[in-house]
N, C-alpha and C positions, 0 to 999 in steps of 0.2 A: 456512847463511844463506838459499839458496833455499827450503830448507823451511820456514824459520818466514816467509818472503815467502810460500809458496802457502799457509799458515795464514793470514797475516794476510789475503789476498785472497778467500779463502773465508769468513770473518770478515764482510769489508766487504760481499761478496755475498750472505751472510745476512742481514745487518743492512739492505741495501737493500731484498731481496725482501721481508723483512717489511714496511718501511714503504709500498712500494708496493703491498702487500696490504692494510695498513690503510687506506691514502688512499682506497684501490677500495671498499673496504667502507663508510669514510664519505661520500664524495662520488661517485667516479666509478659504481661500481656501480649505486646509486639511480639515478642518470642512465641507464647504457644499460640498465637492467632496465626503465625508465619507456618508453623508448623502443621497445623490443621489445615490449610490452606494446600500446603504441599500433599499431605496425604490426599485431599481431596482431588487434588491435580492429577493424583496415578491411574486414577480410573481412564486418563487419556489413553492410556497404553492399551487398554482393552478394546477402545472404540477404534482403534488405529489399527490394529492388527485385525480386526474383525471386517474393515473396511478393505484393507487389502486383499484378506481370504477371499471376499466376495471378486474381487477383481476389478475394483474401481480405480485402482492406481496402483503401480509398483511399488512406491516408496513415498516416504515423508520425513520430512523436519518441522516437528513442533516446539516452538519456546514461548512461554508465557512470564511476563514477568511483571513487576509493579516498583515503580521508580527505577531506583539504579539496582534493584534485586533483580534477577533472573531465577523465577522458582519453580522454573519447568524447561527443560530442554533435551530432547532425544529425537532420535534419528531411527528410522524404520523402513526395512525391504530395500530395495535396488534403485540405483542408480538409474541402470540401464538393465533390461531383462533379454533383449533381443537384437543383435544376433549374438550376443554373450552377455555377461552377467557381471555387474558389479556391485559391489553394497554401497549404500547411503550410508553418510557421517555426518556428524555435525556442521561441519566446513564446506558440505557441498553447495555448489554455486547453481543457481536455479534461473531459468528463463521466465524474467517476473510477468511479461506479457502487461495488460492493463495497467497493472501498479506503476510502469513507469510514466503514465498519467499523470497521478498527485505528486509522485516522489520526484521525479525529473522535471515535467513539463510546466504544470502549475506553481510546483515551489520556485522554480526558474522565473516565471511571470512575478511572482511574490517579491522576489530579489530585486528584478528590475523596477517595481511599483515600488519599494521601500527607496530605491536608489532615485526614483523621481524621473525616471527616464520615459514611463507611461503613466497612464491611468487606466484602471479597469472599467472607466466609464469612455475611452476612446473608442472610437470606430475602427473596425479593422480595416475600414479602408485607407485609414492615415498611414501604415503601414505594408499595407499590400492592396494598391489601387485594382489590381485584376478581379479581386474579390465582389466588388461593390457591382454586381449584375444578378440578373435571375432572381430578383425579390431579396437577396442580401445586402443591398444596402444599407439598410440600418442595424446591421448586426455591431455588437460592441464586444470587447474582449470579454466582459462578464458572460456575455450570453455563451461563447464558446466555452467558458469554466464551467458553467453549471448547464451545458449540455442542454439549453434552450435558445438556440441560434437559427434554429428550422434546417439544418443541414440534415440528410440523409446519414443511416446509422454508419452506412460502410458503401463502397463502389466495388463493382465488378476487377478484381485482380487480375483474374485469368485474362480477362480480352486486355488488358496492359501489359501482362507480359507476351501476349501473342504479337503486340505491335512492337516493342522493345525488348528483346532478349535479354540485354543488361540492366543492372541498376539503373533508373533514369528518374530521380527525385523530381527535375522541373518538370515533366510532363506528368506525373502524381499531383503536383499544385496545380498545374494547369490544368487537369480533370478537373479536381475538387471546386476551385474556382468559376469552372463554366458550368457545374451545378444548380439547377433551380430547387429555391428553399422550397419546403414543404409545409411550411408555417411561419408566420409571423415571429420575429425576433421577441422572445418573451411568453409567448402563448403557448406553449405546448413543450413538456420536458421529452426528449427522444437523445438516447446516449448515442453519441456519435465518437466514432474514432476519427473520422474526417476533421472536427472542430480541433482537435488535439494536434493533428499533423498541420493544421493552418497556425495554432498556438507556438509550435515550434519554428515556423517558418518568422513568426513577430520575433522572438528573441534573437534570430538570428540578422533580422532587417535591423534589429534596435542595438545590439551589441556587437556586429560583424562576426560572431562566433557560433558554429552550429550546436545543437541542443547538448550534445554528448560534452565537447570542450567548455561550455558555459557552467552545465552544471556541475563538471569534474572540479573547476576552480571554484565556484562560489557555493558548491553544497559538500560534494562529495569528499574531497580532500580538507577541507577547514575540518568536518566531523570525524576525518580519519577512517573511512571509510572505503578501506585499502580494496577490499573485493566488489567492489560495484562499479560496472564497466558497460559502456556500449562496445560490441564487436568484442567480446573477451579475447586476449593473447592464446595464440594456439597451444602455448604451453599448460595451458589451463584445461585442455579438451578433456584429459581424464577426472577432473575434478568438477563434472559439468554435468547434472541430472540431463538424463537423455529427452526430448521431445517427441515428435513424429519421424516415422522411417519414410526416409525419401530418397529415393533411387536406391533401394537395398539399403542406405547406410542411416543410424541415427542421427538427428539434429543434435549437436553438441556444441553450442557457441556460436551457432546459425540461429538467428531470430527466427521463432514459428511463424508469426503474424504475417501475412502475404504481402501486406501492403509496405509492411516495414522491412520487407528483404527488397521490395521494388527499391525503397529508399535507400537501399546500402548498410539496412540495419541499423542507422540514426534518425530518429525521427519523434514525433511527440506522443504517439497512442502506444508504442512498444518498443521492445531493443534493448533495456535494460537489464542486466545482470547482477544476482546480488545472492547475499548470504544471510541467513537468521540472526545471525551476530553483527553484521552491518546493519540490516535492517532494525534492528534493536535501538541501534545509538540514533538512528532519524526518529523512532516514536519517540525515545527518550527527549529528544531537542524539542520536539513539536509539546509535547506534557512539560515540558520546563519555559515554556512560553517563549520559543524560538531561539534558548540560550544553550551552547552545550560546553562545558569546563571553563566558563567564562568568558567565552567568545559569543555574539551574538551572530545568529546566521539569518534571522528573520525578526521582524519587529512584534511586539505581543499583537497589533492590530493584523499584521499578516497572517499570524497563526488564526487568529479568530477566523479570518475571512475564508482560510483554506479551511478549517475543521467544522464551521457552523453554519447550519442551513442559511442560504440565500435568496433559492429560488426553487419552489416544486420539492422542496425537501433535500436540496442538493446546496452542498458548499461549493466554495471556489476551487475543487480539486476533489475532496474526498465526500462520498454519500454519507448522510446523516438519517432521513426517513424517508426516501423515496421507496418507489416498488423494490427497487434493487438492493435496500438494506436488510433483507431476511437475513443475510450473512451472520449479524448480530445476535441471532437467537432469539430466546422469548424473556431473558431476564436481564439483557443489558440496559442501562440506563436509557432515557430517549437522546441523551445529548452525545452517547457514543458517534464517534465518526469509523468509518471503514472505507474499503475497496477490495476487488477482487480481482483477477488476473485470468483470462481464458486457459492458460496452460496447469490452473490447478492451486494459483496463489491467493493468498488473502490476508490481511491487516484488520483488527478491529482494536480502537483505544476507547479508554473509558479516563475522560479529562478530570473526572472529579476525583475517581481512587488511584489515578496516573499507571492503571493496568493495561496492558497490550497484549494481543493475542495475534502471535503470527504462524501463519501455516502454508509449507510451501511443499508442494506433492508436485509429481511429473504425471497427472492424469493423462495427458495428452500423448503419451509412450506407452503402445508402440505404434498405433493405430488410430489416436484419436477418438477412443471410444469409453474412455473414461469419465467418472465424475464425482465430484469433490460435493457435491451439495448436502447430503448428509454427515459425512464428517463435518463440514463448518458447522452447522447448526448445533450438532453433539458437544463439540469442543467448547463452543462458544456457551453454551448453556450449563456445561460442567466449571467453567471458569466462572461465570458472573453471578450461578448461584452460590459458589463457595464466597463470594464476596457482598452479599447482600446486606 
């Protein structure tokens, strides 16, 4: 009799334990894990504040999320420190610099590919015949996307500025088309702003729309990214983090990149302005296979091309494991994709755990002497250690 009672009690305990574990897995542990992660992420405060004290940048907005949850979002420091001071806030708008490349330009190219207007294997000369010279005849669109076209990294904007005192986009394109390739297409990875300027011209040649209008119509408006623009309106100036001081005035709403300025602020390598909240929407769209709130922005195949390594560790837009992927830190998974911007901006996304890390700083303010390398690595390590 007692033996049977013991067996019954043991069975009850086993069943009870099973249901407790099941409940924990479905509800309680998710909440508990989220709270642990939030506690771990609070260490970001100290790291950012220390970097500001060191003078590495005046201010920052840092956002960390997973799927549809924002786990951390905080503003630090100042939008402007010279010649006056304005405090940073979570809604501050930043000059994204080279984040323009994947977010506006490469994504626009993928939209055109999804619509079967172009193929990534097409020769660039099909759309820009003047490009096919000086060893660039065999360059394909995919070579531009992965920075393997053989184009130089940049060209002297000051020389062009001396020749053309006002923005003259056509002359910039002529200059790039005239340049000699430094290597054969596909042979070598060389990060090139020039390649993305050409990609924006391909978007224009195919669609009849400049990169700002095309990306707004097909990406930012459908996503509801209301504070993502090229050449933001003047009324936004007070909400924009300053970059370098030029002619005794901080740039606020005028693109920092010299070539982009010569292009009137609208081009493929730089020029986009945005907020942490808007970039959250973009990251979530990618991590959801190209869909946002039931609307498809990109096909799953386009997202794969945009975010997974295709050549020399580069995806067709983002970086995965090239020499530039240090921004992922020491603990992010190999498949995490990322990109940085010269002004102190960066994105890292982990497609397996749907985690995204957005760091926006104004490190080029006031005199283009700041650095964000330490903060990018430190925050990435805090985040991806918490999710290991």
